[in-house]
C-alpha positions in Angstrom: 79.3 110.4 197.8 80.0 113.9 198.8 83.5 114.8 199.8 84.8 116.3 202.9 88.0 118.4 203.5 90.4 117.1 206.1 92.8 118.9 208.4 95.7 118.9 206.0 94.0 121.6 203.9 92.0 124.1 205.9 89.4 125.5 203.5 85.7 126.1 203.8 84.2 124.1 200.9 80.5 124.6 201.7 78.8 126.1 198.6 76.4 128.2 200.6 79.0 129.6 203.0 77.9 128.2 206.4 80.2 127.0 209.1 83.4 125.1 208.0 82.8 121.6 207.1 83.6 118.7 209.5 87.1 117.4 209.8 87.9 113.7 210.5 90.8 114.8 212.7 89.0 117.7 214.4 90.0 118.1 218.1 92.7 115.4 217.9 96.2 115.8 219.1 99.2 115.5 216.7 100.0 112.2 218.4 96.5 110.9 217.8 96.5 112.0 214.2 99.8 110.2 213.6 98.3 107.1 215.2 95.4 107.2 212.9 97.5 107.7 209.8 99.7 104.8 210.7 96.6 102.6 210.9 95.3 103.7 207.5 96.6 101.8 204.4 98.2 103.7 201.6 97.2 102.5 198.1 97.8 103.8 194.6 95.2 103.3 191.8 95.9 103.7 188.1 93.7 105.7 185.8 90.4 103.9 185.4 91.1 101.4 188.2 88.2 101.0 190.7 88.3 100.7 194.5 86.5 97.7 196.0 83.1 98.5 197.3 82.2 95.2 199.1 84.0 92.6 201.1 86.9 92.8 203.5 88.9 95.0 201.1 86.2 97.7 200.8 87.3 100.9 202.6 85.1 102.1 205.4 86.7 105.5 205.4 89.3 107.0 203.0 91.4 110.1 202.4 92.4 111.1 198.9 96.1 112.3 198.9 96.5 112.9 195.2 94.5 112.5 192.1 90.7 112.4 191.9 88.0 109.7 192.5 84.7 109.6 190.7 81.6 107.8 191.9 79.2 106.4 189.4 75.9 104.6 189.8 74.4 102.2 187.2 71.2 103.3 185.5 68.2 101.1 184.7 69.0 101.5 181.0 72.4 99.8 181.4 74.5 102.9 181.5 76.1 104.8 184.4 75.6 108.2 186.0 78.2 110.3 187.6 77.2 111.2 191.2 80.2 112.9 192.7 83.9 113.7 192.5 86.4 113.5 195.4 89.4 115.7 195.0 92.9 115.5 196.7 92.6 116.6 200.3 89.1 115.2 200.8 87.7 112.3 202.8 84.9 109.9 201.9 82.9 107.5 204.0 80.4 104.8 203.0 76.9 105.9 204.1 74.9 102.7 203.4 74.8 99.3 201.7 73.0 100.9 198.8 75.9 103.4 198.4 78.2 100.4 198.0 76.4 99.5 194.7 78.2 102.4 193.0 81.7 102.4 191.7 84.6 104.5 192.9 87.2 104.9 190.0 90.5 106.8 189.9 90.9 109.6 187.4 94.6 109.6 186.7 97.0 108.1 189.1 95.3 108.5 192.5 96.8 107.8 196.0 94.4 107.2 198.9 94.7 106.3 202.5 92.0 103.7 203.4 90.7 102.2 206.6 88.6 99.0 207.0 85.7 98.9 209.5 87.4 96.7 212.0 90.5 98.9 212.1 88.3 102.0 212.5 86.5 100.4 215.4 89.7 99.7 217.2 90.9 103.3 216.6 87.5 104.7 217.8 87.8 102.7 221.1 91.2 104.3 221.7 90.2 107.7 220.4 86.4 108.2 221.0 86.4 111.7 219.3 87.1 109.9 216.0 83.7 108.3 216.0 82.0 111.6 216.6 84.0 113.2 213.7 82.9 110.4 211.4 79.3 111.1 212.3 79.7 114.7 211.5 81.3 113.8 208.2 78.4 111.6 207.2 75.9 114.2 208.3 77.7 116.8 206.2 77.6 114.4 203.2 73.8 114.1 203.6 73.5 117.9 203.9 75.5 118.4 200.7 73.4 115.9 198.8 70.3 117.8 199.9 71.8 121.1 198.8 72.7 119.6 195.4 69.1 118.5 194.9 68.0 122.1 195.7 70.5 123.3 193.2 69.1 121.1 190.5 65.5 122.0 191.3 65.9 125.7 192.0 68.7 127.1 189.9 69.0 128.1 186.3 71.6 126.6 184.0 73.8 129.6 184.5 73.6 129.3 188.3 74.3 125.6 188.2 77.5 126.0 186.2 78.8 128.9 188.2 78.0 127.0 191.4 79.9 123.9 190.2 82.9 126.0 189.2 83.0 127.9 192.4 82.6 124.6 194.4 85.5 123.0 192.5 87.6 126.2 193.0 87.2 126.1 196.7 87.6 122.3 197.0 90.9 122.5 195.1 92.4 125.1 197.4 91.4 128.2 195.3 94.2 128.0 192.8 94.5 130.3 189.8 93.5 127.3 187.6 91.2 124.4 188.5 91.1 120.9 187.0 87.6 119.9 185.8 88.8 116.3 185.9 86.0 115.0 183.7 84.4 115.6 180.3 81.6 118.1 179.6 79.1 115.3 179.4 80.0 114.2 182.9 79.7 117.8 184.1 76.2 117.7 182.6 75.4 114.6 184.7 76.5 116.4 187.8 74.4 119.5 187.1 71.5 117.9 185.4 72.2 119.7 182.1 72.8 118.6 178.5 76.3 118.6 177.1 75.5 121.5 174.7 74.1 123.6 177.6 77.2 123.0 179.7 79.5 124.1 176.8 77.3 127.1 176.0 77.3 128.3 179.6 81.1 127.9 179.9 81.6 129.9 176.8 79.3 132.6 178.1 81.3 132.9 181.4 84.5 133.1 179.3 83.0 135.9 177.2 81.9 137.7 180.3 85.5 137.6 181.6 84.8 135.5 184.7 86.9 132.6 183.5 89.4 131.6 180.9 89.8 128.1 179.4 93.5 127.6 178.4 92.7 123.8 177.9 89.3 122.0 177.8 90.0 120.4 181.2 91.5 123.5 182.8 89.6 126.7 183.9 91.3 129.8 185.1 89.2 131.7 187.6 89.6 135.4 186.7 86.8 137.0 188.9 86.0 134.8 191.9 83.9 137.4 193.6 81.5 137.9 190.6 81.4 134.1 190.1 80.2 133.7 193.7 77.6 136.4 193.1 76.3 134.6 190.0 75.7 131.3 191.8 72.2 132.3 193.1 73.0 130.7 196.5 71.2 133.3 198.5 67.9 132.4 196.8 68.5 128.7 197.3 69.2 129.3 201.0 65.9 131.2 201.3 64.1 128.4 199.5 65.6 125.9 201.9 64.5 128.0 204.9 61.0 128.4 203.5 60.7 124.7 203.1 61.7 124.1 206.7 59.1 126.6 207.9 56.2 125.3 205.8 56.9 121.6 206.0 
């Protein structure tokens, strides 16, 4: 699951600086937005509690109001692998039946607005633009997944960590300090790096004056412009363009 920002926080989260990401409420009136929100169900999950992924209670679309959700997938070895994080202010949508095999778990107390498939269908009949917005959301999730695969295949360890921190910084509204939400080992799963490598790269960024770490789970962004320059996104964008041309 890759997250999408919704209209209550207007930030461009795309890691390679293209057009603003899709909005579930884009082009809707205030009255239509209120109608949609009334149809969504508000639920609060405690730390470590999982959202249902199958059956009538499984959300078709959701909005995270506070807290963080993590998505994990079981590995053949019997463990689990962190696929993505969904921060407050972001939306998520189920892409396929295979995606429902993963688990969505709250990190800390997490409040979400959820909508079942049947409810969404009724809303989409009354508000046709809503279905188009959902399509854009899913397309964006797929594009983000493709970008992350390019990141893992084309970037150095340093570029992966700076890309992750910059992405988290934008997705959390560009505050002075960002919440990493998970442990270093989990960050390693997101970036395809070993725990030791993640810690080493974080310390290197701190020594360089780009970040400070007042707590293990908190990062102060001291030089956002340089952090952006260190991501290597321009070379990844060129690689993606070359792939499309030569395919």
